[in-house]
N, C-alpha and C positions, 0 to 999 in steps of 0.2 A: 470063595468060591471056585476054582477052576474048570474052565471052558477047552473043553473037546478038541483037540486040534480039528484042524480044516480038513486031513487024510481021515480020521476015523471017523468025522461027522456024519451025520445019516439026518435026513429030513426029520425023522422023527426023535432026533434027540436036541436038536435046533434049538433054541429058544425063542420066542414068538417076540423077537424084535426083527421089524421091516429095514433092509438096506434104505440108505439117506446120501442117494445117487447125487455130487456134487462137480462143476465143475464139464466138461467138456472138448474133447481135441476132435481135431477133425485131419485124418491122414490121407494124403489125396491119391488116389488109384497107381498116377506116376512114379510114384515115390514108393510105390511096393513092390518087391521082387516078381511076385501073383495076381498083379493087376487089380489086384480089389482094392475097394474104399474102403475106410474105416472109421466107424465115431466111438471112441473111447470115455466113461464115464469109471469117478472114483465114487467109494460108499467112505463116505468121513467117517462113519466108525470102525468098519473093520478093513479097510483099506482094499476091500476086493476090488477090480477092474473088471468091469461088464462093457465087452468090445463087439458091437453089431456090424458085422464083413457085410459088404453092399458089393456084392461080385459082380463084373460088367455085364452079362446075362443071367438071369433067373432072380430069385428071390433070398433077400437074406439072412442070413442065421445068426447064430450069441454065441460068444464066445467068455470063459471066464478065467481072469488066472491072480491068484492071491498075490497077498504083499511083496511074498517074495521068487515071485514071477514062475512055480510053477502053474500048471491049467489045470484046471477043476475038471474031472473025468465024470461024467452026468448028463441027464435029459434037462434035470429039474432046475432050479434057481438055485443057485449054493444058500446054505446058509449063511446069516450074518453073526457070527462070531467074534467075538474079543479077538483082537491081535494076541499071539502067541511070540514072544521075544525066543529070538536066536535059539 
C-alpha cells in the first residue's frame, strides 16, 4: 500500500498512527540568528522533526520539518506517514 506524500496528506487521510518522538537537541539562542532558542525531536517512524521555538520574550510555538527539509504548513500536528523515498 502506498501512502500519500506529506504534501498531499490531510489530517483526514492520515493513518491512525502517532509520532514516536526520540532524541532531543537543544539550540541556544546565541547560536541562532534570530536569538530564539530551539528544541528539536525526530519521529523515528517518519523522520518528521518537531521544533519548539523559545523566543527571548513571549510564548513558544511549534514548527515542523519533513525528512527532506521542507517546512510543514498548517496549524495542526502533521500526520505520521511513511517516509516517501526520493
